C-alpha positions in Angstrom: 216.1 -32.4 -26.9 218.9 -33.0 -24.4 219.3 -36.7 -23.5 221.0 -37.6 -20.3 222.1 -41.2 -19.5 223.8 -42.7 -16.4 224.9 -46.3 -16.0 225.9 -47.4 -12.5 227.6 -50.6 -11.5 228.4 -52.4 -8.2 225.8 -50.5 -6.3 223.6 -51.6 -3.3 220.9 -54.1 -3.9 218.9 -52.6 -1.0 218.7 -49.3 -2.9 217.8 -51.0 -6.2 215.0 -52.9 -4.6 213.5 -49.9 -2.8 210.3 -49.1 -4.7 209.5 -46.2 -2.4 212.9 -44.6 -3.0 212.7 -45.0 -6.7 209.2 -43.4 -6.8 210.5 -40.5 -4.7 213.4 -39.9 -7.1 211.2 -39.9 -10.1 208.8 -37.4 -8.6 211.3 -35.1 -6.9 214.2 -34.9 -9.4 212.3 -33.2 -12.2 211.2 -30.5 -9.8 214.7 -29.9 -8.7 215.8 -29.5 -12.3 212.9 -27.1 -13.1 211.1 -29.6 -15.3 207.4 -30.3 -15.2 206.0 -33.8 -14.6 203.0 -34.7 -16.8 201.9 -37.6 -14.6 202.6 -39.3 -11.3 205.5 -41.7 -11.3 204.8 -45.3 -12.5 206.8 -48.0 -10.7 206.8 -51.6 -11.8 208.6 -54.3 -9.8 209.6 -57.2 -12.0 210.6 -60.3 -10.2 209.2 -63.3 -12.1 211.1 -62.9 -15.3 212.3 -65.7 -17.6 215.9 -64.6 -16.9 216.4 -64.1 -13.1 219.2 -61.6 -13.7 216.8 -59.3 -15.5 214.6 -58.9 -12.4 214.4 -55.6 -10.6 212.4 -52.4 -10.9 211.4 -50.5 -14.0 209.9 -47.0 -13.5 209.2 -43.9 -15.4 207.5 -40.5 -15.4 206.5 -38.5 -18.4 207.8 -34.9 -18.5 206.3 -32.3 -20.8 207.6 -33.6 -24.1 210.1 -36.0 -22.5 210.6 -38.7 -19.9 212.7 -39.9 -17.0 213.2 -43.6 -16.7 214.9 -45.7 -14.1 215.8 -49.4 -14.5 217.4 -51.2 -11.6 218.7 -54.8 -11.9 219.4 -55.7 -8.2 220.9 -59.1 -8.9 223.3 -57.5 -11.4 224.0 -54.7 -8.9 223.5 -52.1 -11.6 221.0 -49.4 -12.7 220.4 -47.3 -15.8 218.6 -43.9 -15.9 217.6 -41.7 -18.8 216.2 -38.2 -18.8 215.2 -36.5 -22.1 213.4 -33.2 -22.3 212.9 -30.3 -24.8 213.5 -27.8 -21.9 217.0 -27.0 -20.6 218.2 -28.7 -17.4 221.4 -29.1 -15.5 222.9 -32.6 -16.2 225.6 -32.1 -13.5 222.9 -31.5 -10.9 221.0 -34.6 -12.0 224.2 -36.7 -11.9 225.0 -35.5 -8.4 221.4 -36.3 -7.3 221.5 -39.9 -8.7 225.0 -40.6 -7.4 223.8 -39.6 -3.9 220.8 -41.8 -4.1 222.4 -44.8 -5.9 226.1 -44.8 -4.9 228.1 -47.1 -7.2 231.7 -48.2 -7.5 231.6 -47.3 -11.2 229.4 -44.8 -13.1 229.3 -43.8 -16.8 227.5 -40.5 -17.7 226.6 -38.9 -21.0 224.5 -35.8 -21.8 224.1 -35.0 -25.5 221.6 -33.3 -27.8 219.5 -36.0 -29.6 220.6 -34.7 -33.0 224.3 -35.0 -32.0 224.1 -38.7 -31.1 226.6 -40.8 -32.9 226.8 -44.6 -33.3 229.0 -46.5 -30.9 228.2 -50.0 -31.9 227.8 -52.1 -28.7 230.3 -54.9 -28.0 228.2 -58.1 -27.5 231.0 -59.7 -25.4 231.6 -56.7 -23.1 228.7 -54.2 -23.0 225.3 -54.5 -21.2 223.1 -53.8 -24.2 222.1 -51.4 -27.1 220.1 -48.2 -27.0 218.6 -47.2 -30.3 217.4 -43.7 -31.2 215.3 -42.5 -34.2 214.7 -38.8 -34.8 212.0 -38.4 -37.4 211.5 -35.2 -39.4 208.3 -34.5 -41.5 206.7 -37.2 -39.3 203.6 -38.7 -40.8 203.1 -41.6 -38.4 200.4 -42.2 -35.8 199.4 -39.0 -33.9 196.3 -39.9 -31.9 196.1 -41.5 -28.5 194.2 -44.6 -29.8 196.6 -45.1 -32.7 199.7 -44.8 -30.5 198.2 -47.2 -28.0 197.5 -49.8 -30.6 201.0 -49.4 -32.1 202.8 -49.7 -28.8 200.6 -52.6 -27.8 201.9 -54.7 -30.7 205.3 -53.2 -31.3 207.4 -55.0 -28.7 206.3 -58.5 -29.9 206.8 -57.4 -33.5 210.5 -56.7 -32.8 211.1 -59.7 -30.5 210.8 -57.9 -27.1 208.8 -58.9 -24.0 206.2 -56.4 -22.8 205.6 -56.3 -19.1 202.8 -53.7 -19.1 200.2 -52.3 -21.4 201.2 -49.0 -23.1 200.9 -45.7 -21.3 199.9 -42.9 -23.7 199.3 -39.2 -22.9 198.6 -35.8 -24.5 200.3 -32.7 -23.1 201.6 -29.4 -24.3 205.1 -27.8 -24.6 205.1 -24.0 -25.0 201.4 -24.1 -25.8 201.9 -26.7 -28.6 200.6 -30.2 -28.4 202.8 -33.3 -27.7 201.9 -36.9 -27.5 204.0 -39.4 -25.5 203.9 -43.2 -25.4 205.8 -45.6 -23.3 205.9 -49.3 -22.7 208.1 -51.2 -20.3 209.6 -54.4 -21.6 211.5 -57.1 -19.7 214.6 -55.8 -21.6 214.0 -52.1 -20.4 211.7 -49.6 -22.3 210.3 -48.3 -25.6 209.2 -44.7 -25.9 208.0 -42.1 -28.4 207.3 -38.3 -28.3 205.4 -36.8 -31.2 205.2 -33.0 -31.8 202.4 -32.8 -34.4 202.7 -29.0 -35.2 206.5 -29.4 -35.9 206.0 -32.8 -37.6 208.8 -34.2 -35.5 209.0 -37.4 -33.4 211.6 -38.9 -31.1 211.7 -42.7 -30.6 214.0 -44.8 -28.5 214.4 -48.4 -27.4 216.8 -49.5 -24.7 217.4 -53.2 -24.3 219.5 -55.3 -21.9 219.3 -58.0 -24.6 221.2 -57.6 -27.9 219.1 -57.5 -31.0 219.7 -57.6 -34.7 219.8 -54.0 -35.9 219.1 -55.0 -39.5 215.9 -56.7 -38.4 214.6 -54.2 -35.9 215.3 -50.8 -37.6 213.4 -51.4 -40.9 210.3 -52.6 -38.9 210.5 -49.5 -36.8 210.9 -47.1 -39.7 207.8 -48.6 -41.3 205.8 -47.7 -38.2 207.1 -44.1 -38.1 207.0 -42.8 -41.7 208.3 -39.4 -42.5 211.0 -37.5 -44.3 214.6 -37.8 -43.0 215.2 -40.2 -40.1 218.4 -39.8 -38.0 219.4 -43.1 -36.5 221.9 -43.8 -33.8 222.8 -46.9 -31.8 224.9 -46.5 -28.7 226.3 -49.0 -26.1 225.0 -48.9 -22.5 227.0 -50.5 -19.7 230.4 -50.3 -21.4 232.7 -53.0 -20.2 229.8 -54.4 -18.1 231.0 -58.0 -18.5 234.2 -57.0 -16.6 232.3 -55.2 -13.9 229.4 -57.5 -13.1 229.1 -59.5 -9.9 228.0 -63.1 -10.2 225.0 -64.0 -8.0 224.1 -67.5 -9.0 223.2 -68.6 -5.5 221.0 -65.7 -5.0 219.3 -66.2 -8.3 218.4 -69.7 -7.2 217.1 -68.5 -3.8 214.8 -66.0 -5.5 212.9 -68.9 -7.0 212.7 -71.3 -4.0 208.9 -70.9 -3.9 208.6 -72.6 -7.4 208.1 -76.4 -7.5 211.4 -78.2 -7.8 211.9 -80.3 -10.9 
C-alpha cells in the first residue's frame, strides 16, 4: 500500500474554491495513473464551520482498495491531498499533475509504503496537524457494510471530531478478492478504513487540522479494530505551517456578514 501525500501552501483561493475543478481532478487523476475508481467523486463544500479558517472543500473518491482525498482551506491558502492504493502508481506523475492544478509557493511531498511509515511527532506550535495511521494484521473488526456504517457513524464523536457527512461505505474487489472501504469527512479533514477480509488486514487513517491527544484517541481506535499486531504511526502535516500561513482576518469576517450581528 503506497501512500502519497502532498501539502501545498500560499496557493490561489480561486483554485481552492473551485468545486468543478476539484471534481475533475478526483475523476481524471486516477485514470492517468492507471488506477480504477470505485465510485464517482464526492465533493463537499464546507463554509459554515465553527472555525472560519477551517472552511473550504473536502472531496474524495474511492479507488479499488484505496482512496484519493483532497482538502482545500481557501482562507488558509493551503491544500492537502492523499492517495493510497494497493496497486503501483507513479507518485512523480501525481505530484506534477497536482502542482499544475494547484500551484503553490511551497509544497511538501511524501510517498512511502504504509508499513514503512515512521513517527514524526507533530509540533503543535508550528505544524498544521497530525495524521494517524493504523495497519492491523489478523484483523477481527467489523467486516460488513452495515457494521462499518454504524461504526463510522459514531466514531468521529467518540474521538472528539466533528462529522460533516454521514459515512460512505462500499464493497469492491482487488485482484478478485473482496475489499470493504469506509470514509467519513470531518470538519478537521477525514477518517478512512480499508478492510481486506481474505487477508485479515485493515488500513485505517485519520487526518486532522486540529491537534488531538494521541493517548486518548489511539486506545479508543484500537478497541474498534481488534486484531493481532497493530502498526501505528503519527506524522506531521503542514510542517512549519505557522510560519507560512497568510492571515485573512478581514476576509473571515466578510464570510459571515449574512449572519445577525451581535
